[in-house]
N, C-alpha and C positions, 0 to 999 in steps of 0.2 A: 350685848351686841343688837342692835336694831337690823334684822336681815332684809335683803333687798327684795324678797318675795317669799311668800309662804301659802300653801293651799289653804282653802277654808272649805272645810266638810261640815257644814251646818245644816243638813237637810236629811233626806231618806237614805243617804249612802250606806250606813250600817243595816238598815232594814231591808234594802234590796240586794246586798250583797249576801246577806244570810239567806234571804229567799232563793238565790242563784245556787248558792252552796247546798242547801238542802233538796232543791230539784235535781241535782247532780249534773245540771247543764252548766258547765264551768269552761268549756273550751268555745268554738267558734260557732255555735248554734245556740238559740234560745230566745225567749220572748223580750229580753232587755235589748238584744242586738236590733230586732226588729223596731221595737218600740222607739229606741234611741234614734235610729235611722229616719224614721217616719216623723217623730216630733222635732227633729233638727231641721230637715228639710221643710216642714211646714213653718217652722218659726221663720226661716229664712226666706221663704217665698219661692221654693223650687219644688218641682216635682219628684225628685229621687235623691236619696241619699245613700252612699256606699261607706259602711265604716271600714277602718283599716288600721293598722298597726301604729302609726305616727303620722305627723304632718308631711314628714319626708315622703313618706310611701304614698300618701294621697297626692303630692305633686308629681310623683314618678307615674303612678297610674293615670293621672290626668294627662300627662305628656304622651304616655303610650297610646291611650284611648283615642287621642286626638290624631294619631299616627305621625307623631313627630320622630323623625329618624334620621339616618345618615344623610348629609347634603343639606339638611334644613338649618336655618338660623331661628333663634327665639330671642327677642328682645327683653332685657331685663335690668333693672336697676343696678348700678354698680354699688350703690348703699344699701346693702340687704346682707341677710344671713348666707352663708356659702352654699347652703342647700339649694338656693335658687338656680345657682350655676350648675351645680354638681348633678341635679336630676336631668338638666337638658344634657350635659356630657354623658351621662349614663345611657342615654337614648341614642347615641352617636351623632347628636346635633351639636351645634356650637352657639354658646351665648354671646349676644352682642350687648354690649354696655351702653347705659344711659345716666346722665348726672340727675341729681335730686331736685326738686323745687325747694328754694331756700326756706319757705315758710312751712310747708306740710312735712317736709323730709321725705315725701314719697317721690316716685319717679316723675320727671318733669315732662308733662305731655307736649310741651312746646319743643322738645329736643328728640322726640322719638322719630317724626317722619323722616329725618336727615339720615337715620340709621336703617331704614328700611330699603332692602334690595330684592331682588329676583328670588332670593333663596329664603326670604324671610317668611316663617310659617305661623308665628304666633307672637302676642305680646303678652308678658308675664306682669301682671299689676301687683305690687306687694303693698298692702295698706299697712303703712310704716307706724309702729308703736300705737296703734289704735285709731289712727286719723285715715279716713278713706282716701282713695286716689281720685283724682278728677276724672270719673268713669264716663262722663258724657263725652268729653274730648277723645278718651282712649277708644270708646266705643266707635266714635265716628271715623276715627282713624282706621279701625279695623274693618269698618264696612267699606270704607273707600278703597282699601288696597286688599280686600278679600282674606284677611287675617283671623286667625283664632284668638280667643282672649281666656287667659288663665288667671284668675284672681287667687292670690295667696292671703288667706285671710286668717293665718295662724295667730296674728297678734290683735284681731279685730272683731272677736265675737259680738255681734249685736250693733256693731257701727252701721250707719246709715249715710246714704248720699241721695239728696233730693228725695228723701223720705223711704228708699228702698234700702233692703239690707244688703251689705256686702256678701258677696257669693252667689247673686243672684242676677248679676249684669251680664257676666261672661259666658263662655260655652261651659266652662268648668269652674267651681270654686273649691279651694282646698283649706281643711281647717287641721289645727294641731290642738291636741287635749294633752300636752305636757304639763308636768306639775306645776309650772309658774303661769299658765295660762288662766284666762278668765273662767273658762269651763275646763275642768281637768278629769282625765282618767287615770292619771299617772303617766302612762305612755298611750298614745292613740291618736288616731284621726279620722276624718271623714272627707269624702269627696261628694259635692252636691252639683246637681245637673238638672236641665230641663229636657234633656235629649235622652231618649229610651235606649238608643242604640249606644250611647256612651256610657250611660250606666250599666247595660249588660257587659260590655267589654271589660269596664273596671271590676265588676264583680267575677268575671271568669279569670282574669289575670291576677286577682288577689288570691285566689285559691288554687295555686298551681296549675291553673288552666284545665281542671278536671272537667271532662265531657264524658258522654256516653259513646262506646263502651268505656267503662271506668279503667284507668291507667293507659289508656290509648290516647297520647297527646298531639294535637295538631299545632299547638303554639306554646312558646315559652312562657311559663307562669311563675308565680313567686308565691311564697308564704307571707302574705301582708294582712292576715286576718286580725280582727279584734276579738277578745274573749267577750263571753256573756257576763262574766264578773266586771270586767272593765267598763262594759256597756251599762251596767247597773249602776256604776258610780256615777258615768256621764248622764244617764237619765235623771238621777237625783240632782246633779248640778244644773241640769237645763231646766228644772222646775223653779229654780231660784235664779234664774240669769237675770231678771228685772232688778233684783235686790243687788246683785253683784255689780252690774253697770252703775246703778245708782251710788254705790260705794266708791267705786273707781272715779266717778265723776266728782263725788266730795272730796276724795283725796287730792284730786287735782286742784278744784276751787280752793282748797285749803292751802296748798301750795302757792297758788296763784296769789292769794292775798299776802302771805307771809314773804313772798320772794319777789314781788313785782318791781321792786326799786333796788333790786341787788345786783345790777349790772351782769345780768343773765339773759340769755334767749330762752324763753319758756315755750311749751307746747301752745299751738293754736288751734282754733275750731273755726275753719272757714265757712263762709256762708253755705246754706243748704247741706251742711255736713253735721253729723253727730259723731264726735270723737269718744271713744270709750276709754282713752288713757290706760291702755295695758300696763305700759311703763311710764313713769313720768321722767322724761328726758329733760335735761339742761344743757346749754352750751355756755361755757364760761366766757365772760367779757375780759377786756385787756386789764382790768385792775386786779386780776387773778394771776397767780402763777401758773406753771405748767398743770395740765390735767393729772399727770402723775404725782405731782406734790399735793394737789389737793385732795385727790382720793386718798393718798397715804395719811394725810392728817386726818381726814374723815374716819379712817379705819381706825386709827390709833384712839379715836374718841367714840368708838363703838358704834360707827355708822358704815353699815355695808353698802357697797355700790357695784355697779356694772358698767363697763365702757361701752360705747357705742360700737356697731358692726364696723370691722376693718372692710373697707371697699374691695371689690373684687378686683381691680385694678391694682391693688397694693399686696395681694395674696402672693406669699413666696411659691406656694405650690403651683401657681399658674405661669410661673417665669421659666418653667422648663422648655417651652416651645412647642408643646403638642398642637398639631392643626385643630384639635377640637377645644383648645383652651380659649377663653376671650382674650382679645387683644388688649395687652395691658399699657399700651402706650396711649397718648392723647391727654386731653386735660378735662379734669373732674373737679372743679374747685369747691363746689358745694360738699360733696362728700368727702374731700380731704380735710375741709374745714370742720365737718362734722364729727370725724373720727379724731382729729387733733384735740379737739376742745369739749366734745361732748360725752356725757355719761348720764346713767340714770340713778335716781333716788329710791330709797325703799318705797315700794308701791303695793305691797301685799294687801289682801283684802282684810286680814286680821288687824291692821294697824289701828292704833287709837290716835284721837287728836292730840294727845300728850306727846305721843312719839313723833308725829308729824312736825309739831312744834319744836320738839327736841332735833329733829334733822334740819330744819331751817336755822335754827339758832346756831348750831355747830358749823353749818355751811357759812352763815355770816360771819362768824368768828374765825372761820379759815380764811375768809377774805382779809379781815384785818391782820392776823398773824403773818399771811402770806405778803402783804404789804409791807409789813415791818422787818421781814425776815431779811 
């Protein structure tokens, strides 16, 4: 089986983990946490980094630190992981859905303004599968309407727009370091910001809102901390981010060469953007059967895949009618098509060129067998 994604631990991970263990600083304090936060924020061009336990908790802290709460609305793409909506709901606010750009698969900035109301507090820009959102348009809309901007960078470590790293445009950037991400700590996340007050608020809330005197709490906090051992892995990963991005782009270039004439919609890289191709997604053309048929045949031939995200307006959990849930009516044709026909191919950093060729050949063969079936 050629896996859809595997982590690559080819740097100082073992060395740093051993140092953390020997120091006995294995919990939520230690030099690796500080170093990881500082170096990640420096790499992305922000002033502050706040590590936490996952990308989900990074987004939740971002919403809380921006004061998002009951009565507020947050604009999000409907084509995203359900986390985007859930963290808004967890704050007592309501997600408002916008369709995707047909080329980048990110939120369509031309469809955002029509969803802005007097209740809108923020726009959440999800950099989808490694391609940055059109941040100039989003930031102009935010400035025009006095809105906050949260960047979900879980899939886009190192991606740039107009020469600037994602995570440094909005009020807050949120990263995930799950095992399949370009940088991984196993589980983990980080919030980046240029605002000292936001950083301080996030640090407070991630640590049970502990203040002085100890065990007297003025706010509701959470245990959203990253461990020093996880940060040791993250620091080692960050040291090799240039090589990791280069490999991701090599994988994409190889697939592009092998599949460009195969009746597929392939990922793009728009002008002034650098796509880091976290996952190499494809959308099947009309000469293929259903997505399920193609995915099944690939699996039978040793090729692991993953479906594109189910749009928020199609999520069964949101059809119960809670006032906080996003409205699931309306038309989102781009997101619907992406989910119906899209999935991603093996994209892990350890993949060899021979494996990439095998994946492409099996997909092309699948097209022929699907047509003849």
